N, C-alpha and C positions, 0 to 999 in steps of 0.2 A: 261106729266106725265104718259100717257098710256104707252109709250115707256120705261119709266124708270121702271115701274111695270112689264112689260114683261121681261125686262132684269133681273130684280130682281128675278123673279120666276126661271129663268133659272140658275141664280147663286144658288138659293136653290138646284135645282136638282143637282147642282154639289156637294152639301152636305158638308156638314158638318165640255187605256189604249186605196199573189200571189206567196203564195209560188210560186216562178217561177216554170217553168216547170222543175226547178232545184231540187226538192225535192226527187230525186231518191236514188239510193243505193251509193256504195263507188267505183264505177268504174271509176271515173274520177281521173286524176292525182292530186296530191297535188300541190299547186302552190308554186313556189320558184323564186327566183332570183331578180326581181325588188323590190323597197321598197314597203311595205304595204300601202294600202289606209285606212285611219283612220277615224273612227266615233268616236265623243265624246259621253260620256254617263253620265248623271247626275242623282243621286238617292239619296234619304234620307234614312240614316242608322244609327242605334245606337243613335237615338235622343229621348229625353223624350217625344216629341209630337208624335212620330211614327218611326217605322223602317220597311223597306221593302226590305230586302235582296234577296227575291224571284224574284223581278223585275230584279235585275242584273244577277241572276242565268239564267233567261230567254234570256237576251241579250247575255251572254257569250255562252250559248248553241246554238244560231243562228250563231254566229261568227265561233264557231268549225264546225258546219255543213257546212258552206260556204267553209272553208278552207280544211276540212278533206274529204268532200264527193263530192264537187263541183268544186274543183280545184281553188278556189278563185274567184275573179271577174276581168274581163278585164285584166286578165294575172298577177294580183297581189293578195297577201294575203290580207285579210281584218283584220284590227286591231281595238281594242276597247280601248279607253283612258277614264278610268272611273274617276269620281270626286263625292265624297260623300259630302251631305249636312246634316245640322241639323234642317232645317226647318226655319231658320232665313233669312232675306234678305241679311245679311252680308255674310253668307256662300254661298248662291246662286250667289251673285255678284262675289265673288272670284272664283267660278268655271267658271262664264262667262269670267272672264279676263283670266283665264287659257286657255280657248278654243279660245278666240280671239288671243292669242299669238300663239297657236299651228296650227290654221287654219284647223280644220277637214273639211270633205266633208259635214258633218251634225252633229247636235247635236240630239241624241235620249234622251228622258226623260222617266224615270221610273215614280216615284212619287217624287215631290218636292214641299213641302208646302211654299217654298220661291221663287217660279218661277216668280211671279210678278215683282221681282227685276232684273231677269236675261234674261227673254225673250226678252225684248226690245233691250238691247246691242247686243245679238247675232243675232237676225234678222236685225238689223240696219246695221250690217257688212255684210250682204248678205249670211249668213250661214243659211241654212234651218234648222228649229227646228221642229222635228217630235215626236209624241207621240201616243201610243196606249191607254193611260190612262190620259187624260187631267183632271186637278183638279181645277185649278184657272182661273179667268177671263182673265188674259193675254194669257193663252194657248188656250182660246176658241174664242178670237176676235182679235189677233194681226196678221197683214198681214206678211207673211213668216213662219207661223206655220201651220203644217198639222197634224191633229189629225185623226187617222184611225177609231177610234170610238168616241162617244160622252161621254165616261166616265160615271160618276154617273148621269149626266144630261140625257143621253139617257136611262140609267137603269130605273130612276125614271118615266121618260116619258112613257117608255114602260110599266111599272107597272100599271101606270094610264090608258093606253090605254086598257090593258088587263082587268082590273078590271071594266072599264066602258062599253066597247063595246063587251066583251065576257062573263064576269060574270054578268053584268048588276046589279052591287051592288048599294045599296041605303044608304049604311053608310060606311064612310071611316074616320078613326081616324089617326092622324099622331103624332108620337113620334118623337121629332126632337131635334137637339142640340140647346142650347140657346145661340146664338150669336147676341147681340143687334145691331141694325142697319139695314144694307141692307139684311141680311139673314132673319131676322124676318119680314121685309116687304115682302121678297119673299115668306115667308110661307103664309102669308095673301093671296097673289096673287094666290099661288097654291090652296087655299080654293076656290077662284072665279072659278078657272077651274072646280073643282068637282061641284060646285053648278050650273055652266052654262051647265053642263052635266047632270043635274037633280038628283044629289046626295043629298038626303034630310037631312042626318045627317052628318055634317062635323065637326070634333073636333080637335083642335091642342093643343098639350101638349109639353111644352118645359121643357128641363133639362140640366144642364151642363155635358159635357163629362166626366169630372173627378168627378161626383157625388159619394158620399161614398156608396150610395145604390139606385139602379134603381127600386126597388120594388115599392115605392110610385107613381113615374111617370107612370110605366108601368100599374099599377093598375088603375090609371086614364084614361089612353089611352084605356084600355080594358073594362072600365065600359060601361054599356048600350048594351052589346054584339054586337059590330060592325061586319059588313061583313068582314072588313080587317083592320090591323093596318099596316101602312107604317112606317118603322124606318128609319131615316135620321141621321146616326151617322158614325163616322169612325170605322175601323174595331175592334180597342181595345175595344171600347165601345160595339160594337155589341156582343162580346164574354160575356160580363158581362149582356147584356139585355137578351140573350138567356138563361143564367144561371137563371136570375130572372124568365123569362117566365116558365121555368121548374118547379122551386120551388113553383110558385103561380098556377101552372095547368092552365095557360092561353089557352083557347080553340079557340080564334079568330085566323085566318090566319094572319100570320106575313110575310111582304114582305121587303126584304133587298136588298140594292145596291150591285153589283158584288164585290166591295172591301171587303165585309164580306163573300164572298164565298171562304174561304181560310181554308185549313186543320188546321192550327194553331187556327182559330176561332172556328170551329165546332168540333175539337177533343174530343172524348169521349161523344158526345151529341146525338148520333144517335137515341136513344129512345125518346129524347125530341124535335126532329125536324119534327115531322109528319105534323105540321101545318105551317111550315116554307119554304119560297120560296125566290129565289134569281134571280135578272134580271143580265145578263151580255152580253157584246158585243162579247164574245168568246163561242165557243162550248166546252163543258166539255171533258177533256181527262181522260178516265177511265183507268182501268188496262189493257184492251186489245180493240182491234177494232179501227175503224176510218180510216183516210186515211194516206198516207205517212207522211204528216206533223205531224199528232197525233203520229204516231209510232216513228218518230225522236225525238219530244218533249219528249215523254215518256221515250226514251232511255237516254236522256242527262240531264233531270231535274229530281232530286230526287222527290219522291212521296210527301214528306212533303212540298215542294216548288211549287207544281203544283196549280196554281191559276189563276183567270183572270189577275192579275198583271204580273205573270211571262210569260203567254201567250201572253200579250200585247207587251211586250219587245221583245220576240222571233219574233212575228209577224212583229212588226215595223222594226226591223233589217233586216229581210228577204225581206220586201217590199222595203226598200231603196237599199238593195243588188241587187235585181232584176234590178233596174234601172241603178245602177253603172255598171252592167254587160252589159247593152245595150248601154254603151259607155257615160254615164253621169258622167265623172269622175272629174268634177269641181263643186263647189257649185252652181254656176250660171246655169249651164245646168241641175244639178240635181233638183234644185228649179223649173225651168221651166217645166221639166218632171212631178214632183208631181203636179204642178198647173193644167196641161193638162190631168191628170189621170181621165179616164172615164170608169166605170165598172171594174176597175182593181181588179183582183183576189187577195185575201189576206188569208194567212194560218189560219185555226182555226176561221175565221171570215167571215163576209159578205163583197162582193165586195165594193169597194169604189170609189167615185167620188169627186175630189177636186175642185168643181167650186164655192164654197162659198154659195151654196143655199141648202144644205142638211138639215140644221136646222135653222130656222129663228133666226136671230140675232146673232147666234153663227157661224161665218162665216169661222172659221178654221175647222169646223167639216166636214169630208168627208163621214160619214156613221153614222146613228143614230139607226141602227137596233139592236135588242138584243134578247137573248133566255131567256126562264124561266127555271131555274134549282131547283132541290131539292136534298137534301143529303140523300141517301138510301144506307144501307149496306156498309158504309165506302167509298162511292164515290158520286160526283155530277153526276146526271143524267138529260138529256134534258126532260122536262115535255111535251111540245107540239110538238116538232119536227119541228117547223117553226119559222121564224123571226117574231118579233113585232117591230112596228115603231109608237111611239107616237108623232112625230114631229109636227103634225098638231094641238095637243092640245095647243101648245104655242100661237096660236091666240085668245084663251080664256082667257089670263092671266089678261087683263085689266079689 
């Protein structure tokens, strides 16, 4: 039962994504001649449950960088074969069958809410499945999956670590999506973590993601003047919660997962986000500054699509491309190289180690570090200037 509850809290925290020494300029010749080496890319777009085209934009930007600036990989151009899903198991299964027929070197995932139906067939065929933004249980626990960040799980563990160990808060309220079953069990287990760390006021408020009005639920979550309110919802709901927070003049600090750190979510809300914070496995890319990876990302990805999700796909493609460039040009050798990665540098993110031990119970996670961001003057900025890792909190879930 203890192990089930621990696993449940981690699914809650899922909620509700090296640069090789190759990130230089354009002095390399463009690759030509041999047939391209292909990566599959699966992403959810144009669906009522959510649409994440920015994730595909990030993957396409990375492929363009590899081909146009780096001369391709291993003497070949890199190609991206994209398959769009609508969040249903059937659509994800269809994409899996397409990839099994095409036999790409790896499948890179943006955001796919039907991934539980596709991860198994892909990995069973020996094709590595990689993601910078894991969302569902199969992406976090299936052998053959490599998650370069812990996604929302890492975001929310990092938020908890910051609030408890740095801010020393005594009051945490959680406004979360109401999904009966495992998620609500996990919410209860999250409360156990806070209480075990001597948070004396823990309050959990549930609401449907498609609620007509978030005002009542947010009012309940902010009642009693908590030190912090953690919001566990998908991006589309986050925008409406932010709107309600502004209308209600909520003064408590609000903490969101990185999926909500999107220009589309925060657009026009600068003055209402003074008390809002976002955890992300990726460094923010502003209008200027940063390293070569940030400059290339800025050049290739439109400002409206720069978010942790587009960064995740951009970084994941480049992480895989680096290994292909080292001669891992078949699925088996690429998978072995991913599994052997130790302290591997990753663009816009923390180095990763894929030993299955970076986050207890979530064995695919190669890195669970996050940054704390805030939206100021039209851009996300790094609040602390250092990484936060809340992985050790999982031991307190039971």
